[in-house]
C-alpha positions as CSV (number, residue, x, y, z in Angstrom):
1,X,-1.7,-4.3,4.9
2,X,1.2,-1.9,4.5
3,X,2.6,0.2,1.8
4,X,6.2,-0.4,0.7
5,X,7.1,2.9,-0.9
6,X,9.9,4.8,-2.6
7,X,10.2,8.5,-3.6
8,X,9.1,9.1,-7.2
9,X,12.5,10.2,-8.5
10,X,14.1,7.0,-7.1
11,X,11.2,5.0,-8.4
12,X,11.7,6.4,-11.9
13,X,15.4,5.8,-11.8
14,X,14.9,2.2,-10.5
15,X,12.4,1.4,-13.2
16,X,14.6,2.8,-16.0
17,X,17.8,1.1,-14.8
18,X,16.1,-2.3,-14.0
19,X,14.5,-2.7,-17.3
20,X,16.2,-0.5,-19.9
21,X,14.0,0.3,-22.9
22,X,10.9,-1.4,-21.4
23,X,9.4,1.7,-19.6
24,X,8.2,4.5,-21.9
25,X,7.9,7.8,-20.3
26,X,4.1,7.7,-20.3
27,X,4.2,4.3,-18.6
28,X,6.6,5.6,-16.0
29,X,4.4,8.6,-15.4
30,X,1.3,6.2,-15.0
31,X,3.3,4.1,-12.5
32,X,4.4,7.3,-10.5
33,X,0.8,8.3,-10.6
34,X,-0.4,5.0,-9.1
35,X,2.1,5.2,-6.3
36,X,0.9,8.8,-5.5
37,X,-2.6,7.4,-5.2
38,X,-1.4,4.5,-3.1
39,X,0.2,6.9,-0.7
40,X,-2.9,9.1,-0.3
41,X,-5.2,6.0,0.0
42,X,-3.0,4.4,2.5
43,X,-3.6,7.6,4.8
44,X,-7.3,7.9,4.1
45,X,-9.5,5.2,2.6
46,X,-12.0,7.8,1.4
47,X,-9.3,9.1,-1.0
48,X,-10.6,8.2,-4.5
49,X,-11.9,4.7,-3.7
50,X,-13.4,4.9,-7.2
51,X,-10.0,4.0,-8.6
52,X,-10.3,0.4,-7.4
53,X,-14.1,0.1,-6.7
54,X,-15.6,1.2,-10.0
55,X,-15.6,-1.7,-12.4
56,X,-13.7,-3.9,-9.8
57,X,-14.3,-7.5,-9.1
58,X,-17.5,-7.8,-6.9
59,X,-15.9,-10.6,-4.9
60,X,-13.7,-8.0,-3.3
61,X,-16.8,-6.8,-1.3
62,X,-15.7,-3.2,-1.3
63,X,-18.6,-2.2,0.9
64,X,-16.7,-3.5,3.9
65,X,-14.6,-0.3,4.1
66,X,-15.9,2.2,1.6
67,X,-17.6,4.1,4.5
68,X,-14.5,4.4,6.6
69,X,-12.5,7.6,7.2
70,X,-8.9,8.4,7.9
71,X,-9.5,8.3,11.7
72,X,-11.1,4.7,11.6
73,X,-9.0,2.4,13.8
74,X,-9.5,-0.4,11.3
75,X,-7.7,1.5,8.7
76,X,-4.1,1.3,9.7
77,X,-1.8,1.3,6.7
78,X,1.8,1.8,7.7
79,X,4.2,3.2,5.2
80,X,7.5,1.4,4.9
81,X,9.8,3.9,3.3
82,X,12.7,2.3,1.2
83,X,14.0,5.4,-0.6
84,X,17.3,5.5,1.2
85,X,17.5,1.8,2.1
86,X,19.4,-1.0,0.4
87,X,17.4,-4.0,-0.8
88,X,18.6,-5.9,2.2
89,X,17.4,-3.2,4.6
90,X,14.1,-3.0,2.9
91,X,13.5,-6.8,3.2
92,X,14.5,-6.6,6.9
93,X,12.0,-3.8,7.3
94,X,9.2,-5.8,5.6
95,X,10.1,-8.9,7.5
96,X,10.0,-7.0,10.8
97,X,6.5,-5.7,10.0
98,X,5.4,-9.2,9.2
99,X,6.7,-10.5,12.5
100,X,4.8,-7.6,14.4
101,X,1.6,-8.5,12.5
102,X,1.9,-12.1,13.3
103,X,2.4,-11.3,17.0
104,X,-0.5,-9.0,17.0
105,X,-2.7,-11.6,15.4
106,X,-1.7,-14.2,18.0
107,X,-3.0,-12.0,20.8
108,X,-6.0,-10.8,19.0
109,X,-4.8,-7.2,18.5
110,X,-5.2,-6.8,14.8
111,X,-7.7,-4.1,14.0
112,X,-9.6,-6.3,11.4
113,X,-9.6,-9.5,13.6
114,X,-12.9,-9.2,15.3
115,X,-15.6,-10.0,12.9
116,X,-15.1,-6.5,11.2
117,X,-16.7,-7.6,7.9
118,X,-20.1,-8.8,9.3
């Protein structure tokens, strides 16, 4: 997994410009808050797992990672920063990440590829 991110002021402007009148200030604030949680959780799986675990779908089998810490080699979530990038540049960045992950998978180097869920 990876986190495709954008700075809060840019996210706020993009939401407002993309869908005029759709986003009320409270909804945008909630969206910005979710993004802030995503950023912290991407760095450390122990950051507020309750946000997605409590009342979550049991089929997700949260116990597979809820004991991991920020230093666990299985928890690598790169942040793909798009704040100062065009859509084309952002797409290229995500595409490059996908290519790298496919290559790593083919040679067995993905951190979660070795029966980690057992």
